[in-house]
ROLUM-814666 format. One record per atom (N, C-alpha, C): x, y, z; residue in one letter. Coordinates in steps of 0.2 Angstrom, whole numbers, plus 5000, padded with zeros to 4 digits. Atoms other than C-alpha are relative to their C-alpha. Example, Ala and Ser with C-alpha at 12.3 -4.5 7.8 and 13.67 -1.06 7.14 Angstrom:
// ROLUM-814666
500449945000a/506249785039a/500450065000a/499649944999s/506849955036s/499650055003s/
This chain:
// ROLUM-814666
500049954995x/531345394914x/499350015003x/500749994997x/529945414927x/499750064999x/500449935001x/528645554925x/500350045006x/499849954995x/529345704935x/499450025004x/500549974995x/528345764950x/499950074999x/500049935001x/528745944946x/500450024994x/499649975005x/529346044931x/500050085001x/499949934998x/530146214935x/500350034993x/499849965006x/530246334920x/500250075002x/499749934999x/531346484921x/500150044994x/499949965006x/531246624908x/500750025000x/499349985001x/532946654902x/500150054994x/500049965006x/532446764887x/500450075001x/499549945000x/533746904883x/499850044994x/500149965006x/533347054872x/500750044998x/499449965002x/534647154862x/500150065004x/499949944996x/535447304871x/499650064997x/500349945003x/534447464869x/499249984999x/500750025001x/532747364867x/499650035006x/500449964995x/531347464876x/499749955005x/500350054995x/530647304885x/500549965004x/499550044996x/531547224899x/500049934999x/500050075001x/532047044899x/500249965007x/499850044995x/532246904912x/500749995000x/499350015000x/533946864906x/500450055002x/499649954998x/534547034909x/500050025008x/500149994993x/533947024927x/500249945004x/499650054996x/534946874932x/499649934999x/500350075000x/533846724927x/500449944998x/499650055002x/535246624919x/500349975007x/499850024994x/535946614937x/499549975004x/500650044996x/534246564944x/500049934997x/500050075003x/534246414932x/500549965003x/499450044997x/535946354938x/499849995008x/500250004993x/535346394956x/499549945002x/500550054999x/533846284955x/500349934999x/499750065001x/534846144948x/500549985006x/499650024994x/536146154962x/499749995006x/500450014994x/534946174976x/499649945000x/500350065000x/533946024970x/500449945002x/499550064999x/535545914970x/500150015008x/499850004993x/535945984988x/499449985004x/500650024996x/534145944994x/499949934999x/500050075000x/534445764989x/499449984995x/500650015005x/533045774975x/500349964994x/499750045005x/533445634963x/499950034993x/500149985007x/533745674945x/499449974996x/500650025003x/532145664935x/499450015004x/500649994995x/531045684950x/499750074999x/500249935001x/531045874946x/500450024994x/499749985006x/531445944929x/500150085000x/499949935000x/532146124927x/500250014993x/499949985007x/532046204910x/500050074999x/500049935002x/532546374903x/499550014994x/500549995005x/531246454892x/500150074997x/500049935003x/531146604880x/499450035004x/500549954996x/529846744885x/499449965002x/500650024997x/528446694896x/499550055001x/500649955000x/527546854895x/500150065005x/500049944995x/527646964911x/500750035001x/499349985000x/529347044906x/500250055006x/499949954995x/529147194918x/500049975007x/500050034993x/528947074933x/500549955000x/499550055000x/530446964929x/500550015005x/500050065003x/531346854932x/499449965002x/500650044999x/529846734930x/500249935000x/499950074999x/529746554936x/499349975000x/500750045000x/528246434933x/500249935002x/499950074997x/528046274942x/499449964998x/500650055001x/526946134935x/500149935003x/500650005004x/525946034936x/499450055003x/500649964997x/524946154947x/500050074997x/500149945004x/525346304936x/500150065004x/499949944996x/526046424949x/500650044997x/499549955003x/526946584943x/500350045006x/499749954995x/528246674954x/500450054995x/499749945003x/528846844948x/500550035004x/499549964997x/530346954952x/500449955005x/499650054996x/531246794958x/500750025000x/499349994998x/532946814966x/500349945002x/499650064999x/534346684968x/499849985008x/500150024993x/533946694987x/499349975001x/500750044999x/532146634984x/500049934998x/500050075002x/532646474976x/500049955005x/500050054995x/532946384992x/499350005003x/500650004998x/531246444998x/499549964996x/500450035005x/530346384982x/500149925001x/499850074999x/531246214984x/499749975006x/500250024994x/530846195002x/499350005001x/500749994998x/529046255003x/499649974994x/500450025006x/528446214985x/500149934998x/499850075002x/529446064979x/499949955005x/500050054995x/529745974995x/499450005005x/500649994996x/528246045005x/499449994997x/500650015004x/526946034992x/499550065000x/500449945000x/526246214994x/500450064997x/499749945002x/526646374985x/500350045006x/499749964995x/527846484994x/499750075001x/500449944999x/526646615001x/500450065001x/499649944999x/528046735006x/500250034994x/499849975006x/528446754988x/499450024996x/500649985003x/526646794983x/499949974993x/500150045006x/526446664970x/499350014997x/500650005003x/525046674957x/499849944996x/500250065004x/524046534950x/499850014993x/500149985007x/523746624934x/500450054998x/499549955002x/524846734924x/499750075001x/500249934999x/524746914929x/499550015006x/500550004995x/523546864944x/500250035006x/
C-alpha cells in the first residue's frame, strides 16, 4: 500500500451515561467517521490515498467532536456532519485548512 497523503483521525470516544465529562461519541462522531469515508469515495479519492481512523479520547472533550488531520497536525473542533465536505474539499483536495471552520495547528490553540 502506498503512503497516504493524509490521515484523518476522528475521536469516537464514548463515556458511560452519567459521566460528568462530555464525549465526542455522544456528540455524533461515529456518524462523522462514516461521513468522511463516504464523502472521500464520492469525491473520487482513491482508497489508501487518505486514511480515516476512529480514535479514543483526543483530549478537548468539551470542544468535540474533534478531528485531526495529519501530516500537518491540524485540529478541527465541534465538527458537524455538514463540515465534512468542506474539510475534504478545502483541506484534503485543496491543500489548505478550512479557515471557515477555525482550525487549530496545535491542540487547544
